[in-house]
PyMOL Python script that loads the backbone (N, CA, C, O; Angstrom):
from pymol import cmd

cmd.read_pdbstr("""\
ATOM      1  N   UNK A   1     177.344 116.784  73.220  1.00  0.00           N
ATOM      2  CA  UNK A   1     176.411 115.789  73.749  1.00  0.00           C
ATOM      3  C   UNK A   1     175.869 114.997  72.591  1.00  0.00           C
ATOM      4  O   UNK A   1     175.628 115.505  71.495  1.00  0.00           O
ATOM      5  N   UNK A   2     175.689 113.723  72.886  1.00  0.00           N
ATOM      6  CA  UNK A   2     175.235 112.802  71.884  1.00  0.00           C
ATOM      7  C   UNK A   2     173.915 112.159  72.357  1.00  0.00           C
ATOM      8  O   UNK A   2     173.697 111.962  73.552  1.00  0.00           O
ATOM      9  N   UNK A   3     173.095 111.858  71.443  1.00  0.00           N
ATOM     10  CA  UNK A   3     171.800 111.129  71.759  1.00  0.00           C
ATOM     11  C   UNK A   3     171.670 109.866  70.930  1.00  0.00           C
ATOM     12  O   UNK A   3     171.948 109.860  69.731  1.00  0.00           O
ATOM     13  N   UNK A   4     171.245 108.803  71.582  1.00  0.00           N
ATOM     14  CA  UNK A   4     171.016 107.595  70.799  1.00  0.00           C
ATOM     15  C   UNK A   4     169.619 106.998  71.169  1.00  0.00           C
ATOM     16  O   UNK A   4     169.186 107.096  72.317  1.00  0.00           O
ATOM     17  N   UNK A   5     168.987 106.434  70.258  1.00  0.00           N
ATOM     18  CA  UNK A   5     167.786 105.664  70.487  1.00  0.00           C
ATOM     19  C   UNK A   5     168.155 104.199  70.419  1.00  0.00           C
ATOM     20  O   UNK A   5     168.900 103.733  69.557  1.00  0.00           O
ATOM     21  N   UNK A   6     167.528 103.439  71.481  1.00  0.00           N
ATOM     22  CA  UNK A   6     167.967 102.055  71.570  1.00  0.00           C
ATOM     23  C   UNK A   6     166.625 101.326  71.524  1.00  0.00           C
ATOM     24  O   UNK A   6     165.605 101.777  72.045  1.00  0.00           O
ATOM     25  N   UNK A   7     166.697 100.175  70.869  1.00  0.00           N
ATOM     26  CA  UNK A   7     165.474  99.274  70.710  1.00  0.00           C
ATOM     27  C   UNK A   7     164.967  98.914  72.089  1.00  0.00           C
ATOM     28  O   UNK A   7     165.735  98.785  73.042  1.00  0.00           O
ATOM     29  N   UNK A   8     163.607  98.749  72.177  1.00  0.00           N
ATOM     30  CA  UNK A   8     162.975  98.301  73.412  1.00  0.00           C
ATOM     31  C   UNK A   8     163.405  96.832  73.634  1.00  0.00           C
ATOM     32  O   UNK A   8     163.189  96.344  74.743  1.00  0.00           O
ATOM     33  N   UNK A   9     163.954  96.135  72.740  1.00  0.00           N
ATOM     34  CA  UNK A   9     164.338  94.720  73.009  1.00  0.00           C
ATOM     35  C   UNK A   9     165.629  94.573  73.784  1.00  0.00           C
ATOM     36  O   UNK A   9     165.978  93.481  74.233  1.00  0.00           O
ATOM     37  N   UNK A  10     166.396  95.777  73.952  1.00  0.00           N
ATOM     38  CA  UNK A  10     167.586  95.705  74.667  1.00  0.00           C
ATOM     39  C   UNK A  10     167.283  96.022  76.211  1.00  0.00           C
ATOM     40  O   UNK A  10     166.598  96.992  76.534  1.00  0.00           O
ATOM     41  N   UNK A  11     167.775  95.245  77.026  1.00  0.00           N
ATOM     42  CA  UNK A  11     167.528  95.384  78.527  1.00  0.00           C
ATOM     43  C   UNK A  11     168.315  96.607  79.096  1.00  0.00           C
ATOM     44  O   UNK A  11     169.388  96.961  78.609  1.00  0.00           O
ATOM     45  N   UNK A  12     167.774  97.175  80.060  1.00  0.00           N
ATOM     46  CA  UNK A  12     168.511  98.275  80.713  1.00  0.00           C
ATOM     47  C   UNK A  12     169.891  97.752  81.311  1.00  0.00           C
ATOM     48  O   UNK A  12     170.902  98.452  81.258  1.00  0.00           O
ATOM     49  N   UNK A  13     169.880  96.567  81.844  1.00  0.00           N
ATOM     50  CA  UNK A  13     171.113  95.881  82.315  1.00  0.00           C
ATOM     51  C   UNK A  13     172.111  95.931  81.210  1.00  0.00           C
ATOM     52  O   UNK A  13     173.240  96.352  81.462  1.00  0.00           O
ATOM     53  N   UNK A  14     171.805  95.552  80.044  1.00  0.00           N
ATOM     54  CA  UNK A  14     172.720  95.464  78.903  1.00  0.00           C
ATOM     55  C   UNK A  14     173.226  96.936  78.495  1.00  0.00           C
ATOM     56  O   UNK A  14     174.399  97.177  78.211  1.00  0.00           O
ATOM     57  N   UNK A  15     172.262  97.825  78.502  1.00  0.00           N
ATOM     58  CA  UNK A  15     172.617  99.114  78.108  1.00  0.00           C
ATOM     59  C   UNK A  15     173.621  99.735  79.096  1.00  0.00           C
ATOM     60  O   UNK A  15     174.591 100.363  78.671  1.00  0.00           O
ATOM     61  N   UNK A  16     173.387  99.558  80.474  1.00  0.00           N
ATOM     62  CA  UNK A  16     174.290 100.130  81.439  1.00  0.00           C
ATOM     63  C   UNK A  16     175.614  99.446  81.360  1.00  0.00           C
ATOM     64  O   UNK A  16     176.652 100.093  81.498  1.00  0.00           O
ATOM     65  N   UNK A  17     175.613  98.108  81.133  1.00  0.00           N
ATOM     66  CA  UNK A  17     176.823  97.378  80.918  1.00  0.00           C
ATOM     67  C   UNK A  17     177.777  97.964  79.799  1.00  0.00           C
ATOM     68  O   UNK A  17     178.969  98.227  79.959  1.00  0.00           O
ATOM     69  N   UNK A  18     177.060  98.118  78.666  1.00  0.00           N
ATOM     70  CA  UNK A  18     177.790  98.723  77.565  1.00  0.00           C
ATOM     71  C   UNK A  18     178.344 100.070  77.828  1.00  0.00           C
ATOM     72  O   UNK A  18     179.477 100.382  77.463  1.00  0.00           O
ATOM     73  N   UNK A  19     177.533 100.886  78.474  1.00  0.00           N
ATOM     74  CA  UNK A  19     177.940 102.280  78.776  1.00  0.00           C
ATOM     75  C   UNK A  19     179.073 102.249  79.808  1.00  0.00           C
ATOM     76  O   UNK A  19     180.001 103.050  79.699  1.00  0.00           O
ATOM     77  N   UNK A  20     179.038 101.444  80.709  1.00  0.00           N
ATOM     78  CA  UNK A  20     180.110 101.411  81.761  1.00  0.00           C
ATOM     79  C   UNK A  20     181.442 100.905  81.140  1.00  0.00           C
ATOM     80  O   UNK A  20     182.514 101.420  81.457  1.00  0.00           O
ATOM     81  N   UNK A  21     181.356  99.936  80.292  1.00  0.00           N
ATOM     82  CA  UNK A  21     182.586  99.440  79.599  1.00  0.00           C
ATOM     83  C   UNK A  21     183.096 100.502  78.732  1.00  0.00           C
ATOM     84  O   UNK A  21     184.312 100.695  78.717  1.00  0.00           O
ATOM     85  N   UNK A  22     182.297 101.236  77.986  1.00  0.00           N
ATOM     86  CA  UNK A  22     182.734 102.375  77.132  1.00  0.00           C
ATOM     87  C   UNK A  22     183.382 103.415  77.953  1.00  0.00           C
ATOM     88  O   UNK A  22     184.424 103.936  77.556  1.00  0.00           O
ATOM     89  N   UNK A  23     182.824 103.761  79.098  1.00  0.00           N
ATOM     90  CA  UNK A  23     183.258 104.856  79.978  1.00  0.00           C
ATOM     91  C   UNK A  23     184.693 104.399  80.477  1.00  0.00           C
ATOM     92  O   UNK A  23     185.653 105.169  80.506  1.00  0.00           O
ATOM     93  N   UNK A  24     184.742 103.117  80.853  1.00  0.00           N
ATOM     94  CA  UNK A  24     186.169 102.615  81.445  1.00  0.00           C
ATOM     95  C   UNK A  24     187.192 102.710  80.378  1.00  0.00           C
ATOM     96  O   UNK A  24     188.344 103.044  80.654  1.00  0.00           O
ATOM     97  N   UNK A  25     186.800 102.415  79.108  1.00  0.00           N
ATOM     98  CA  UNK A  25     187.779 102.405  77.979  1.00  0.00           C
ATOM     99  C   UNK A  25     188.158 103.783  77.423  1.00  0.00           C
ATOM    100  O   UNK A  25     189.236 104.035  76.885  1.00  0.00           O
ATOM    101  N   UNK A  26     187.120 104.674  77.617  1.00  0.00           N
ATOM    102  CA  UNK A  26     187.228 105.939  76.931  1.00  0.00           C
ATOM    103  C   UNK A  26     187.109 107.129  78.043  1.00  0.00           C
ATOM    104  O   UNK A  26     186.389 108.108  77.847  1.00  0.00           O
ATOM    105  N   UNK A  27     187.814 106.969  79.122  1.00  0.00           N
ATOM    106  CA  UNK A  27     187.725 107.882  80.212  1.00  0.00           C
ATOM    107  C   UNK A  27     187.862 109.380  79.818  1.00  0.00           C
ATOM    108  O   UNK A  27     187.201 110.260  80.369  1.00  0.00           O
ATOM    109  N   UNK A  28     188.727 109.604  78.868  1.00  0.00           N
ATOM    110  CA  UNK A  28     189.048 110.976  78.515  1.00  0.00           C
ATOM    111  C   UNK A  28     187.888 111.549  77.551  1.00  0.00           C
ATOM    112  O   UNK A  28     187.795 112.756  77.328  1.00  0.00           O
ATOM    113  N   UNK A  29     187.040 110.627  77.016  1.00  0.00           N
ATOM    114  CA  UNK A  29     185.980 111.098  76.179  1.00  0.00           C
ATOM    115  C   UNK A  29     184.611 111.087  76.832  1.00  0.00           C
ATOM    116  O   UNK A  29     183.855 112.048  76.686  1.00  0.00           O
ATOM    117  N   UNK A  30     184.269 110.008  77.557  1.00  0.00           N
ATOM    118  CA  UNK A  30     182.999 109.920  78.223  1.00  0.00           C
ATOM    119  C   UNK A  30     183.187 110.266  79.762  1.00  0.00           C
ATOM    120  O   UNK A  30     183.848 109.562  80.526  1.00  0.00           O
ATOM    121  N   UNK A  31     182.549 111.396  80.115  1.00  0.00           N
ATOM    122  CA  UNK A  31     182.589 111.819  81.488  1.00  0.00           C
ATOM    123  C   UNK A  31     181.427 111.220  82.216  1.00  0.00           C
ATOM    124  O   UNK A  31     181.575 110.655  83.299  1.00  0.00           O
ATOM    125  N   UNK A  32     180.241 111.348  81.606  1.00  0.00           N
ATOM    126  CA  UNK A  32     179.009 111.012  82.257  1.00  0.00           C
ATOM    127  C   UNK A  32     178.002 110.536  81.128  1.00  0.00           C
ATOM    128  O   UNK A  32     178.159 110.773  79.930  1.00  0.00           O
ATOM    129  N   UNK A  33     177.012 109.874  81.646  1.00  0.00           N
ATOM    130  CA  UNK A  33     175.947 109.507  80.681  1.00  0.00           C
ATOM    131  C   UNK A  33     174.624 109.381  81.445  1.00  0.00           C
ATOM    132  O   UNK A  33     174.595 109.215  82.665  1.00  0.00           O
ATOM    133  N   UNK A  34     173.566 109.464  80.701  1.00  0.00           N
ATOM    134  CA  UNK A  34     172.235 109.335  81.262  1.00  0.00           C
ATOM    135  C   UNK A  34     171.372 108.499  80.352  1.00  0.00           C
ATOM    136  O   UNK A  34     171.458 108.562  79.126  1.00  0.00           O
ATOM    137  N   UNK A  35     170.541 107.721  80.995  1.00  0.00           N
ATOM    138  CA  UNK A  35     169.573 106.816  80.221  1.00  0.00           C
ATOM    139  C   UNK A  35     168.217 107.169  80.705  1.00  0.00           C
ATOM    140  O   UNK A  35     167.930 107.104  81.900  1.00  0.00           O
ATOM    141  N   UNK A  36     167.378 107.543  79.783  1.00  0.00           N
ATOM    142  CA  UNK A  36     165.941 107.937  80.046  1.00  0.00           C
ATOM    143  C   UNK A  36     165.044 107.097  79.130  1.00  0.00           C
ATOM    144  O   UNK A  36     165.435 106.627  78.062  1.00  0.00           O
ATOM    145  N   UNK A  37     163.854 106.950  79.614  1.00  0.00           N
ATOM    146  CA  UNK A  37     162.787 106.254  78.853  1.00  0.00           C
ATOM    147  C   UNK A  37     161.876 107.405  78.284  1.00  0.00           C
ATOM    148  O   UNK A  37     161.772 108.491  78.854  1.00  0.00           O
ATOM    149  N   UNK A  38     161.269 107.106  77.196  1.00  0.00           N
ATOM    150  CA  UNK A  38     160.326 108.071  76.605  1.00  0.00           C
ATOM    151  C   UNK A  38     158.997 108.112  77.505  1.00  0.00           C
ATOM    152  O   UNK A  38     158.520 107.076  77.967  1.00  0.00           O
ATOM    153  N   UNK A  39     158.502 109.218  77.696  1.00  0.00           N
ATOM    154  CA  UNK A  39     157.259 109.440  78.423  1.00  0.00           C
ATOM    155  C   UNK A  39     156.157 109.668  77.452  1.00  0.00           C
ATOM    156  O   UNK A  39     156.421 109.932  76.278  1.00  0.00           O
ATOM    157  N   UNK A  40     154.913 109.578  77.893  1.00  0.00           N
ATOM    158  CA  UNK A  40     153.800 109.818  77.110  1.00  0.00           C
ATOM    159  C   UNK A  40     153.889 111.354  76.612  1.00  0.00           C
ATOM    160  O   UNK A  40     153.614 111.693  75.461  1.00  0.00           O
ATOM    161  N   UNK A  41     154.293 112.202  77.592  1.00  0.00           N
ATOM    162  CA  UNK A  41     154.521 113.641  77.264  1.00  0.00           C
ATOM    163  C   UNK A  41     155.433 113.832  75.960  1.00  0.00           C
ATOM    164  O   UNK A  41     155.122 114.533  74.996  1.00  0.00           O
ATOM    165  N   UNK A  42     156.601 113.095  76.094  1.00  0.00           N
ATOM    166  CA  UNK A  42     157.530 113.162  74.967  1.00  0.00           C
ATOM    167  C   UNK A  42     156.890 112.701  73.617  1.00  0.00           C
ATOM    168  O   UNK A  42     157.152 113.280  72.563  1.00  0.00           O
ATOM    169  N   UNK A  43     156.070 111.670  73.692  1.00  0.00           N
ATOM    170  CA  UNK A  43     155.368 111.173  72.521  1.00  0.00           C
ATOM    171  C   UNK A  43     154.396 112.251  71.929  1.00  0.00           C
ATOM    172  O   UNK A  43     154.329 112.498  70.725  1.00  0.00           O
ATOM    173  N   UNK A  44     153.630 112.884  72.925  1.00  0.00           N
ATOM    174  CA  UNK A  44     152.666 113.813  72.514  1.00  0.00           C
ATOM    175  C   UNK A  44     153.282 115.088  71.888  1.00  0.00           C
ATOM    176  O   UNK A  44     152.802 115.606  70.879  1.00  0.00           O
ATOM    177  N   UNK A  45     154.376 115.572  72.538  1.00  0.00           N
ATOM    178  CA  UNK A  45     155.123 116.782  72.094  1.00  0.00           C
ATOM    179  C   UNK A  45     155.646 116.457  70.681  1.00  0.00           C
ATOM    180  O   UNK A  45     155.428 117.216  69.736  1.00  0.00           O
ATOM    181  N   UNK A  46     156.312 115.358  70.565  1.00  0.00           N
ATOM    182  CA  UNK A  46     156.833 114.992  69.165  1.00  0.00           C
ATOM    183  C   UNK A  46     155.783 114.878  68.146  1.00  0.00           C
ATOM    184  O   UNK A  46     155.983 115.284  67.001  1.00  0.00           O
ATOM    185  N   UNK A  47     154.636 114.328  68.517  1.00  0.00           N
ATOM    186  CA  UNK A  47     153.550 114.160  67.544  1.00  0.00           C
ATOM    187  C   UNK A  47     152.979 115.490  67.044  1.00  0.00           C
ATOM    188  O   UNK A  47     152.762 115.780  65.867  1.00  0.00           O
ATOM    189  N   UNK A  48     152.760 116.292  68.180  1.00  0.00           N
ATOM    190  CA  UNK A  48     152.325 117.750  67.860  1.00  0.00           C
ATOM    191  C   UNK A  48     153.244 118.475  66.958  1.00  0.00           C
ATOM    192  O   UNK A  48     152.803 119.160  66.036  1.00  0.00           O
ATOM    193  N   UNK A  49     154.567 118.339  67.206  1.00  0.00           N
ATOM    194  CA  UNK A  49     155.545 118.979  66.403  1.00  0.00           C
ATOM    195  C   UNK A  49     155.522 118.510  64.982  1.00  0.00           C
ATOM    196  O   UNK A  49     155.572 119.312  64.050  1.00  0.00           O
ATOM    197  N   UNK A  50     155.447 117.220  64.812  1.00  0.00           N
ATOM    198  CA  UNK A  50     155.444 116.637  63.442  1.00  0.00           C
ATOM    199  C   UNK A  50     154.197 117.099  62.735  1.00  0.00           C
ATOM    200  O   UNK A  50     154.298 117.425  61.552  1.00  0.00           O
ATOM    201  N   UNK A  51     152.949 117.163  63.385  1.00  0.00           N
ATOM    202  CA  UNK A  51     151.756 117.638  62.813  1.00  0.00           C
ATOM    203  C   UNK A  51     151.860 119.166  62.381  1.00  0.00           C
ATOM    204  O   UNK A  51     151.376 119.552  61.317  1.00  0.00           O
ATOM    205  N   UNK A  52     152.459 119.937  63.185  1.00  0.00           N
ATOM    206  CA  UNK A  52     152.629 121.379  62.973  1.00  0.00           C
ATOM    207  C   UNK A  52     153.590 121.545  61.674  1.00  0.00           C
ATOM    208  O   UNK A  52     153.313 122.328  60.765  1.00  0.00           O
ATOM    209  N   UNK A  53     154.706 120.755  61.684  1.00  0.00           N
ATOM    210  CA  UNK A  53     155.577 120.824  60.588  1.00  0.00           C
ATOM    211  C   UNK A  53     154.892 120.456  59.264  1.00  0.00           C
ATOM    212  O   UNK A  53     155.029 121.149  58.255  1.00  0.00           O
ATOM    213  N   UNK A  54     154.174 119.378  59.303  1.00  0.00           N
ATOM    214  CA  UNK A  54     153.367 118.860  58.182  1.00  0.00           C
ATOM    215  C   UNK A  54     152.335 119.976  57.669  1.00  0.00           C
ATOM    216  O   UNK A  54     152.192 120.181  56.464  1.00  0.00           O
ATOM    217  N   UNK A  55     151.671 120.640  58.582  1.00  0.00           N
ATOM    218  CA  UNK A  55     150.775 121.658  58.283  1.00  0.00           C
ATOM    219  C   UNK A  55     151.428 122.871  57.610  1.00  0.00           C
ATOM    220  O   UNK A  55     150.910 123.400  56.626  1.00  0.00           O
ATOM    221  N   UNK A  56     152.575 123.303  58.157  1.00  0.00           N
ATOM    222  CA  UNK A  56     153.320 124.368  57.617  1.00  0.00           C
ATOM    223  C   UNK A  56     153.833 124.025  56.147  1.00  0.00           C
ATOM    224  O   UNK A  56     153.789 124.831  55.218  1.00  0.00           O
ATOM    225  N   UNK A  57     154.300 122.797  56.059  1.00  0.00           N
ATOM    226  CA  UNK A  57     154.716 122.290  54.699  1.00  0.00           C
ATOM    227  C   UNK A  57     153.656 122.349  53.745  1.00  0.00           C
ATOM    228  O   UNK A  57     153.823 122.872  52.643  1.00  0.00           O
ATOM    229  N   UNK A  58     152.463 121.791  54.143  1.00  0.00           N
ATOM    230  CA  UNK A  58     151.327 121.822  53.334  1.00  0.00           C
ATOM    231  C   UNK A  58     150.860 123.200  52.852  1.00  0.00           C
ATOM    232  O   UNK A  58     150.549 123.421  51.681  1.00  0.00           O
ATOM    233  N   UNK A  59     150.831 124.133  53.857  1.00  0.00           N
ATOM    234  CA  UNK A  59     150.413 125.521  53.556  1.00  0.00           C
ATOM    235  C   UNK A  59     151.414 126.134  52.614  1.00  0.00           C
ATOM    236  O   UNK A  59     151.015 126.791  51.652  1.00  0.00           O
ATOM    237  N   UNK A  60     152.760 125.942  52.860  1.00  0.00           N
ATOM    238  CA  UNK A  60     153.778 126.494  51.959  1.00  0.00           C
ATOM    239  C   UNK A  60     153.613 126.019  50.510  1.00  0.00           C
ATOM    240  O   UNK A  60     153.714 126.790  49.557  1.00  0.00           O
ATOM    241  N   UNK A  61     153.360 124.743  50.397  1.00  0.00           N
ATOM    242  CA  UNK A  61     153.088 124.106  49.102  1.00  0.00           C
ATOM    243  C   UNK A  61     151.969 124.752  48.380  1.00  0.00           C
ATOM    244  O   UNK A  61     152.088 125.108  47.208  1.00  0.00           O
ATOM    245  N   UNK A  62     150.765 124.924  49.143  1.00  0.00           N
ATOM    246  CA  UNK A  62     149.566 125.481  48.590  1.00  0.00           C
ATOM    247  C   UNK A  62     149.867 126.954  48.232  1.00  0.00           C
ATOM    248  O   UNK A  62     149.354 127.412  47.211  1.00  0.00           O
ATOM    249  N   UNK A  63     150.626 127.689  48.964  1.00  0.00           N
ATOM    250  CA  UNK A  63     150.829 129.055  48.733  1.00  0.00           C
ATOM    251  C   UNK A  63     151.767 129.142  47.419  1.00  0.00           C
ATOM    252  O   UNK A  63     151.578 130.020  46.577  1.00  0.00           O
ATOM    253  N   UNK A  64     152.732 128.231  47.305  1.00  0.00           N
ATOM    254  CA  UNK A  64     153.563 128.276  46.041  1.00  0.00           C
ATOM    255  C   UNK A  64     152.726 128.003  44.798  1.00  0.00           C
ATOM    256  O   UNK A  64     152.880 128.669  43.774  1.00  0.00           O
ATOM    257  N   UNK A  65     151.830 127.006  44.898  1.00  0.00           N
ATOM    258  CA  UNK A  65     150.959 126.674  43.800  1.00  0.00           C
ATOM    259  C   UNK A  65     150.058 127.764  43.412  1.00  0.00           C
ATOM    260  O   UNK A  65     149.859 128.051  42.231  1.00  0.00           O
ATOM    261  N   UNK A  66     149.470 128.420  44.477  1.00  0.00           N
ATOM    262  CA  UNK A  66     148.603 129.585  44.219  1.00  0.00           C
ATOM    263  C   UNK A  66     149.435 130.755  43.527  1.00  0.00           C
ATOM    264  O   UNK A  66     148.933 131.420  42.621  1.00  0.00           O
ATOM    265  N   UNK A  67     150.638 130.964  43.961  1.00  0.00           N
ATOM    266  CA  UNK A  67     151.537 131.982  43.352  1.00  0.00           C
ATOM    267  C   UNK A  67     151.796 131.653  41.878  1.00  0.00           C
ATOM    268  O   UNK A  67     151.721 132.523  41.010  1.00  0.00           O
ATOM    269  N   UNK A  68     152.101 130.380  41.616  1.00  0.00           N
ATOM    270  CA  UNK A  68     152.377 129.866  40.211  1.00  0.00           C
ATOM    271  C   UNK A  68     151.123 130.144  39.348  1.00  0.00           C
ATOM    272  O   UNK A  68     151.201 130.654  38.230  1.00  0.00           O
ATOM    273  N   UNK A  69     149.957 129.774  39.940  1.00  0.00           N
ATOM    274  CA  UNK A  69     148.765 129.924  39.136  1.00  0.00           C
ATOM    275  C   UNK A  69     148.548 131.454  38.849  1.00  0.00           C
ATOM    276  O   UNK A  69     148.234 131.838  37.723  1.00  0.00           O
ATOM    277  N   UNK A  70     148.724 132.302  39.888  1.00  0.00           N
ATOM    278  CA  UNK A  70     148.513 133.751  39.659  1.00  0.00           C
ATOM    279  C   UNK A  70     149.566 134.270  38.583  1.00  0.00           C
ATOM    280  O   UNK A  70     149.223 135.142  37.784  1.00  0.00           O
ATOM    281  N   UNK A  71     150.736 133.780  38.566  1.00  0.00           N
ATOM    282  CA  UNK A  71     151.705 134.206  37.646  1.00  0.00           C
ATOM    283  C   UNK A  71     151.273 133.793  36.245  1.00  0.00           C
ATOM    284  O   UNK A  71     151.488 134.571  35.316  1.00  0.00           O
ATOM    285  N   UNK A  72     150.689 132.644  36.035  1.00  0.00           N
ATOM    286  CA  UNK A  72     150.294 132.146  34.743  1.00  0.00           C
ATOM    287  C   UNK A  72     149.116 132.990  34.297  1.00  0.00           C
ATOM    288  O   UNK A  72     149.049 133.336  33.118  1.00  0.00           O
ATOM    289  N   UNK A  73     148.197 133.337  35.157  1.00  0.00           N
ATOM    290  CA  UNK A  73     146.982 134.038  34.791  1.00  0.00           C
ATOM    291  C   UNK A  73     147.260 135.530  34.518  1.00  0.00           C
ATOM    292  O   UNK A  73     146.490 136.164  33.798  1.00  0.00           O
ATOM    293  N   UNK A  74     148.306 136.086  35.058  1.00  0.00           N
ATOM    294  CA  UNK A  74     148.696 137.505  34.882  1.00  0.00           C
ATOM    295  C   UNK A  74     149.853 137.607  33.964  1.00  0.00           C
ATOM    296  O   UNK A  74     150.235 138.735  33.654  1.00  0.00           O
ATOM    297  N   UNK A  75     150.455 136.571  33.494  1.00  0.00           N
ATOM    298  CA  UNK A  75     151.583 136.546  32.669  1.00  0.00           C
ATOM    299  C   UNK A  75     152.735 137.264  33.256  1.00  0.00           C
ATOM    300  O   UNK A  75     153.465 137.939  32.531  1.00  0.00           O
ATOM    301  N   UNK A  76     152.952 137.153  34.602  1.00  0.00           N
ATOM    302  CA  UNK A  76     153.988 137.859  35.276  1.00  0.00           C
ATOM    303  C   UNK A  76     155.064 136.736  35.648  1.00  0.00           C
ATOM    304  O   UNK A  76     154.764 135.664  36.173  1.00  0.00           O
ATOM    305  N   UNK A  77     156.328 137.122  35.311  1.00  0.00           N
ATOM    306  CA  UNK A  77     157.386 136.159  35.629  1.00  0.00           C
ATOM    307  C   UNK A  77     158.108 136.516  36.905  1.00  0.00           C
ATOM    308  O   UNK A  77     159.027 135.806  37.313  1.00  0.00           O
TER     309      UNK A  77
END
""", "prot")
cmd.dss("prot")
cmd.show_as("cartoon", "prot")
cmd.util.cbc("prot")
cmd.orient("prot")
């Protein structure tokens, strides 16, 4: 399965035209396709995921810095 993001400047008519032409030319490769538009729910879920990943990354960085500081203070390698 492949996913593509298409600019909002491209009309659905053009997208379907390109996909139909590709399917006609590549019958053995393209069996079916789907075009969907992003929903507000998709945006929210993606935003929440990015925020969680950033928080985890920030916490990991803080934990690593704390561990390095502890190593320096206790002279443990």
